[in-house]
BASETOR-531753 format. One line per 4 residues: for each residue x, y, z of C-alpha. Coordinates in steps of 0.1 Angstrom, whole numbers, always signed. Layout:
N
X/Y/Z  ...
END
This chain:
614
-80/-121/-132  -56/-98/-151  -44/-129/-170  -79/-136/-182
-84/-99/-193  -51/-101/-212  -61/-133/-229  -95/-119/-239
-78/-87/-251  -52/-106/-271  -78/-129/-288  -100/-99/-295
-71/-81/-310  -61/-110/-332  -97/-116/-344  -101/-79/-352
-69/-80/-372  -81/-110/-391  -115/-93/-397  -98/-62/-409
-75/-81/-433  -105/-101/-446  -126/-70/-452  -97/-52/-469
-90/-82/-491  -127/-85/-500  -130/-48/-507  -100/-47/-530
-111/-79/-548  -147/-67/-551  -136/-33/-565  -113/-50/-590
-141/-74/-600  -166/-45/-604  -142/-25/-626  -132/-55/-646
-168/-64/-652  -176/-29/-663  -146/-29/-687  -156/-62/-702
-191/-48/-707  -176/-17/-724  -156/-39/-747  -187/-59/-756
-206/-27/-762  -177/-13/-783  -176/-44/-805  -214/-41/-810
-209/-5/-819  -181/-13/-843  -202/-41/-860  -233/-19/-860
-215/+11/-876  -199/-12/-901  -233/-27/-910  -248/+8/-913
-220/+18/-936  -223/-13/-958  -260/-9/-960  -259/+28/-966
-277/+38/-934  -251/+59/-917  -276/+87/-913  -295/+64/-888
-264/+57/-867  -274/+80/-838  -305/+61/-832  -285/+29/-832
-261/+44/-806  -288/+55/-783  -304/+21/-784  -271/+5/-776
-266/+28/-746  -301/+22/-733  -300/-15/-736  -266/-18/-719
-272/+6/-691  -246/+29/-704  -247/+64/-689  -235/+81/-720
-220/+69/-753  -205/+89/-781  -181/+84/-811  -156/+107/-827
-140/+105/-861  -103/+104/-867  -84/+129/-888  -83/+107/-919
-120/+101/-918  -128/+137/-913  -107/+146/-943  -125/+120/-964
-161/+122/-951  -162/+154/-931  -166/+160/-894  -199/+141/-891
-227/+149/-867  -224/+175/-840  -223/+147/-813  -193/+130/-830
-166/+155/-821  -137/+150/-797  -149/+160/-762  -118/+158/-740
-82/+150/-737  -89/+113/-733  -105/+112/-768  -75/+130/-782
-51/+106/-765  -68/+75/-778  -71/+89/-814  -34/+97/-812
-21/+65/-796  -47/+40/-807  -46/+26/-771  -77/+21/-749
-81/+43/-718  -101/+35/-686  -106/+61/-659  -127/+60/-627
-142/+91/-612  -155/+89/-576  -172/+112/-552  -195/+108/-522
-225/+102/-543  -215/+80/-572  -187/+62/-591  -183/+66/-629
-162/+44/-651  -150/+61/-683  -138/+38/-712  -125/+51/-746
-117/+24/-772  -101/+31/-806  -118/+20/-839  -90/+7/-861
-89/-1/-898  -87/-38/-904  -96/-66/-927  -117/-90/-906
-124/-126/-913  -159/-117/-926  -142/-100/-955  -154/-65/-944
-125/-44/-957  -123/-10/-940  -95/+0/-963  -117/-5/-993
-139/+25/-981  -114/+46/-963  -82/+62/-975  -62/+47/-946
-37/+21/-939  -43/-11/-920  -42/-5/-883  -49/+33/-885
-74/+47/-860  -106/+55/-878  -122/+69/-847  -130/+63/-810
-159/+50/-790  -163/+65/-756  -186/+53/-729  -194/+62/-693
-208/+36/-669  -224/+44/-635  -211/+17/-612  -223/+33/-580
-247/+4/-574  -217/-19/-574  -200/+2/-548  -232/+2/-527
-236/-36/-532  -199/-40/-521  -204/-19/-490  -235/-39/-480
-215/-71/-486  -186/-57/-465  -210/-47/-437  -225/-81/-437
-191/-97/-435  -182/-73/-407  -213/-81/-388  -207/-118/-391
-171/-114/-380  -181/-93/-350  -208/-118/-340  -182/-146/-344
-158/-126/-322  -185/-121/-295  -193/-158/-295  -156/-167/-293
-150/-143/-264  -181/-156/-245  -170/-192/-249  -134/-183/-239
-147/-164/-209  -170/-192/-199  -144/-219/-201  -114/-199/-189
-129/-180/-160  -131/-210/-136  -94/-217/-143  -84/-180/-138
-103/-179/-105  -86/-211/-95  -52/-196/-103  -60/-163/-85
-72/-183/-55  -40/-204/-55  -19/-172/-58  -37/-157/-27
-30/-189/-8  +7/-189/-17  +11/-152/-7  -4/-160/+27
+19/-190/+30  +50/-168/+24  +40/-148/+55  +34/-180/+75
-4/-181/+72  -16/-215/+60  -53/-209/+69  -63/-203/+32
-90/-224/+18  -87/-233/-19  -119/-234/-38  -127/-241/-75
-157/-250/-97  -134/-268/-121  -136/-306/-121  -113/-334/-131
-76/-330/-122  -80/-294/-111  -104/-306/-84  -79/-332/-72
-52/-306/-70  -74/-283/-49  -82/-310/-25  -46/-319/-21
-36/-283/-15  -62/-279/+11  -50/-310/+29  -14/-299/+27
-22/-264/+40  -43/-277/+68  -14/-299/+80  +11/-271/+76
-11/-248/+97  -14/-274/+124  +23/-281/+126  +38/-247/+117
+14/-219/+109  +6/-208/+145  +41/-213/+157  +55/-182/+140
+29/-159/+154  +30/-173/+189  +68/-171/+190  +68/-135/+176
+49/-123/+206  +80/-130/+228  +103/-110/+205  +100/-72/+201
+83/-64/+169  +106/-57/+140  +136/-75/+156  +134/-104/+132
+125/-99/+96  +126/-124/+68  +107/-132/+37  +111/-169/+46
+88/-177/+75  +106/-210/+82  +139/-192/+85  +122/-165/+106
+107/-191/+129  +140/-208/+134  +157/-175/+141  +129/-165/+166
+132/-198/+184  +170/-195/+188  +167/-159/+199  +138/-167/+223
+157/-196/+239  +188/-175/+245  +170/-144/+256  +147/-164/+279
+177/-178/+298  +193/-143/+299  +162/-127/+312  +155/-153/+339
+191/-148/+350  +190/-110/+353  +156/-110/+370  +173/-125/+401
+202/-100/+400  +203/-77/+429  +213/-44/+412  +215/-26/+379
+253/-30/+379  +249/-68/+379  +226/-66/+349  +253/-45/+331
+278/-72/+338  +255/-98/+321  +252/-76/+290  +290/-73/+289
+294/-110/+291  +269/-115/+262  +290/-91/+241  +321/-110/+249
+310/-147/+249  +281/-148/+225  +291/-122/+199  +329/-124/+205
+333/-87/+203  +370/-81/+210  +370/-43/+215  +341/-24/+229
+330/+1/+255  +298/+2/+275  +283/+35/+287  +254/+46/+308
+240/+81/+299  +219/+104/+321  +193/+117/+296  +185/+147/+319
+220/+160/+324  +236/+144/+293  +264/+131/+314  +279/+98/+303
+295/+72/+326  +319/+45/+314  +307/+11/+328  +332/-11/+310
+359/-9/+283  +382/-35/+269  +408/-8/+263  +425/+17/+286
+410/+45/+266  +379/+49/+245  +377/+62/+210  +357/+93/+222
+370/+127/+233  +370/+131/+271  +345/+159/+269  +319/+135/+255
+315/+120/+290  +304/+154/+303  +282/+162/+273  +269/+130/+256
+251/+151/+230  +284/+153/+212  +281/+116/+206  +262/+111/+173
+246/+78/+183  +232/+94/+215  +221/+126/+199  +203/+110/+170
+193/+78/+188  +203/+58/+157  +230/+33/+152  +262/+50/+140
+285/+30/+116  +318/+46/+106  +320/+28/+72  +288/+46/+60
+305/+80/+57  +340/+94/+63  +346/+108/+98  +309/+102/+106
+310/+110/+143  +329/+142/+152  +334/+130/+188  +356/+101/+177
+394/+106/+181  +404/+75/+162  +411/+78/+125  +423/+43/+117
+397/+23/+135  +361/+15/+124  +333/+16/+149  +296/+6/+154
+278/+25/+181  +244/+12/+193  +223/+36/+214  +194/+21/+235
+169/+41/+255  +159/+26/+289  +136/+53/+300  +133/+91/+302
+162/+93/+326  +187/+67/+314  +200/+53/+281  +229/+30/+272
+255/+31/+244  +275/+1/+232  +306/+12/+211  +323/-17/+193
+355/-11/+174  +378/-29/+150  +404/-22/+123  +391/-51/+102
+363/-45/+77  +351/-81/+80  +346/-77/+118  +327/-45/+112
+304/-63/+88  +298/-90/+114  +290/-64/+140  +265/-48/+116
+248/-82/+112  +246/-86/+150  +231/-52/+157  +195/-65/+158
+203/-95/+179  +223/-73/+204  +193/-50/+207  +172/-81/+215
+192/-86/+247  +190/-49/+255  +153/-50/+250  +150/-80/+273
+171/-63/+299  +151/-30/+296  +123/-38/+321  +147/-53/+346
+170/-22/+344  +139/+0/+347  +129/-19/+378  +164/-14/+393
+163/+23/+384  +129/+26/+400  +142/+10/+432  +171/+34/+432
+148/+63/+428  +126/+51/+456  +156/+54/+478  +161/+90/+467
+150/+112/+496  +138/+138/+471  +108/+116/+465  +98/+116/+502
+82/+142/+524  +108/+154/+548  +85/+158/+578  +65/+125/+575
+88/+103/+556  +60/+94/+532  +62/+96/+495  +55/+130/+482
+35/+143/+452  +65/+143/+430  +68/+106/+435  +32/+102/+424
+37/+123/+393  +68/+105/+383  +57/+69/+388  +19/+69/+385
+22/+59/+348  +45/+31/+356  +23/+20/+384  -7/+20/+361
+12/+2/+333  +22/-25/+358  -13/-27/+371  -27/-30/+336
-2/-56/+326  -7/-77/+358  -45/-69/+358  -42/-55/+393
-67/-32/+410  -61/-2/+432  -83/+16/+457  -74/+53/+461
-82/+71/+493  -81/+109/+495  -78/+118/+532  -81/+153/+546
-80/+166/+583  -113/+183/+591  -109/+220/+600  -71/+218/+598
-68/+255/+592  -83/+262/+626  -55/+241/+642  -28/+263/+627
-48/+295/+633  -56/+287/+670  -26/+266/+682  +1/+275/+657
+19/+256/+629  +39/+235/+653  +7/+219/+665  -4/+216/+629
+28/+197/+621  +22/+174/+650  -12/+165/+637  +3/+158/+602
+30/+136/+617  +6/+116/+638  -17/+111/+608  +13/+98/+587
+21/+73/+615  -15/+61/+615  -13/+56/+577  +19/+37/+578
+6/+14/+605  -27/+8/+587  -15/-3/+553  +6/-33/+539
+40/-31/+523  +25/-34/+489  +4/-3/+495  +14/+33/+491
+9/+63/+515  +16/+97/+499  +15/+132/+513  -4/+149/+485
-1/+184/+499  -8/+202/+532  -32/+182/+552  -42/+160/+522
-30/+124/+519  -34/+98/+493  -34/+61/+501  -33/+35/+473
-43/-1/+483  -31/-27/+459  -55/-56/+450  -78/-49/+480
-113/-63/+482  -143/-40/+489  -144/-53/+524  -107/-48/+529
-109/-12/+516  -136/-4/+542  -117/-21/+570  -85/+0/+562
-105/+32/+558  -124/+27/+591  -92/+18/+609  -75/+50/+597
-106/+70/+605  -111/+56/+640  -75/+54/+650  -68/+90/+642
-100/+101/+659  -87/+86/+692  -55/+105/+693  -55/+133/+718
-31/+163/+713  -20/+182/+744  -23/+219/+735  -14/+231/+771
-33/+245/+800  -48/+211/+805  -66/+213/+772  -67/+183/+748
-73/+185/+710  -89/+157/+690  -94/+158/+652  -114/+139/+627
-109/+128/+591  -129/+130/+559  -121/+102/+535  -131/+99/+498
-126/+65/+480  -125/+56/+443  -115/+23/+427  -94/+15/+397
-104/+3/+372  -140/+1/+385  -146/+38/+387  -120/+51/+362
-97/+38/+335  -67/+56/+349  -53/+61/+384  -52/+98/+378
-89/+98/+372  -93/+77/+403  -74/+103/+423  -98/+130/+409
-128/+109/+417  -116/+102/+452  -111/+139/+457  -147/+144/+445
-159/+118/+471  -138/+137/+497  -155/+169/+487  -189/+152/+491
-179/+140/+526  -169/+176/+536  -201/+191/+522  -223/+166/+540
-209/+171/+575  -173/+159/+575  -159/+131/+597  -171/+104/+574
-160/+79/+547  -176/+83/+513  -172/+61/+482  -174/+77/+448
-205/+74/+428  -209/+86/+392  -236/+111/+401  -212/+130/+422
-191/+140/+392  -201/+147/+356  -166/+148/+343  -169/+183/+328
-141/+195/+350  -117/+167/+343
END
C-alpha cells in the first residue's frame, strides 16, 4: 500500500506543479495584457487630446480646452488627465491655466527627453497606471502645421499629456479568473486521484497480498491464500499461485516444522527453508543413530567414548581434548586427549573457573582476540573451546586445537553441529549421572536404607519433569507412626529405632521397584507409587497399614508393644499440578487422619486445605 501512496503523492505533486505553472503563466500574461490594453487606451486618448487641442487652437477656442479635457477623461474612464506646456510654448504664450503646470518628475522627464513614460503604482486596494506622452511639433498629412503657430523646430516637445488609469478592476477580474482556473485544476486533480485510486487499489492490494505470501514462503509457510478482485490475467495468476502454494505446502511446508521439533531450537538457522530442511534431515538422521546407540550404553564413560568418536570420525578433528567439569567444586577431569599434554595450565584442572569457556559458558575462539584465554599455555596454536552444561553438577568442555587457520575456520563452522550431538547426549548423560547419584549413600537414610529427604529435594523436579513428559501419574502417601513420641519417652530411643526399621521393611516389601519409599524425617515416611490405579493405591495403603499393625515389639517383662499408622494420600496430577504440592496435600490428609482418631487412611479432598499456607 506504500507504493500506491507514493504513486498518488507523485501524481498529485506533478499536477500541482502543472497547475502552479499554468496559473503563473496566465497571471503574467493577464497582467501584461491588462497593462498593454491600458497603454493602448492612453495612446488613443492622447491622440484625441492632440487632435482636439489642435482643433481648438485652429478654431480659436483654446479657452474652452479644459472642458474638452474633462469630457475626454470622463468618456474614457480616465482617473485624471492633465497637460503641461513646454518651455518654448510658455515663452511664446505664457504658462497657461493653473492646471497646466508640471506636476512631478515624470512630467519634467518627458518634457526633457520627449519619450513616453509608463508607471504602475500598486497597493492592497487598487492599481493605477500612469502614462505621460509628449506633444511634439510636426507637419502632419492634414497640413496642420504646428511650426506655423509656434516658434519651435520640427520635433520639439510642445508639451505633455499625462493620464492616470485605475486598472484595479482588471486585477480583480484577473484574480477571479485565476481562482476559477485553480478551482478547475483542483477539481481535475481530485477526479484524477479518485480514478487512479479506484483502478490502482486492486492491483496494489494484489501486490501486497503476493508480497505477504512470498514472505511466508521464505520461512517455509505455504499456507497463504492469494486473493484479488482484479480480473483478466491477474485473476489467472492468482489461481496459479494458489495452486502452486497448495502443492508446496502438501509436499514441503509441514516438513520443515515437523523436523525442527527433533532438533534443539536455534541449532539450524538459514534464510532458505529448503536448505534448512535438508540440513535438519541430515542432522536428524545422524543424531538419531547416535542417540539410539548411546541409550543402550551402560555407563556415562561409554557415552563419552561415543562423543570422542564423533569428533574423530565425523568432524575429523585431529587435535582435541575432552573434559568433564564438576560445577560444584570447579574441578576438571581430562577424559580424553589426542596429545600427551593439553594446552591449559595444570592448575586449570583444579580450578576450572580459570578456563574462559567454562567461566563464561560461551564458545572461546582464539582468533577473535590475541591471548584470549589466560589459562592457555600455547602461543603458536589456535583453539576453539566449546563448553556444554549437562546439569547443575556436571558440564563438558571440548577443546580443539590447530596451527592452521583454515582448520580453525572449519571448526567454527562445525560448532553448532557438534553441539547438536552434545544436546542429544545430554538426557542420556543426565540419566547416567542420576544413576550414579542413586548409588551415593549420602542420598539414603543410614538406619533404614531408604532414600532420604535430600534425595527428594534433589530429584523431585527431575521426577516431575519425567512424569510430565511421559504423562505418568504418582500417588503420594505421607505415613506417620501414631503416638511415636510415647515410644521414645516410655521405652527409649532404641525401641523407637526398632519401630522405624520395621516400618521401613514393611514399606520396601509393599511397593514395586518403580515406586519410591523415602524417610522424610523422624517417624514420617513418603511413598510415591508410579502409575498406580485408585484401587492399587488403596491396596498398597491397606497392606502397609495392616502389616505394620500386626507387628509385635517385645519391650521386656513379657510385655508386647503394637503400633498403628496414620496415612494421608494425594494424587498427581489429579489433586495438584506438582509433586511438591502433592506432598503438602498428602500431609494435610495425614493431619486430618490424626485429628479424626488416628490409625486410618485418608485421601485428600480440596475442602481439607484452602491453599493459604502453601
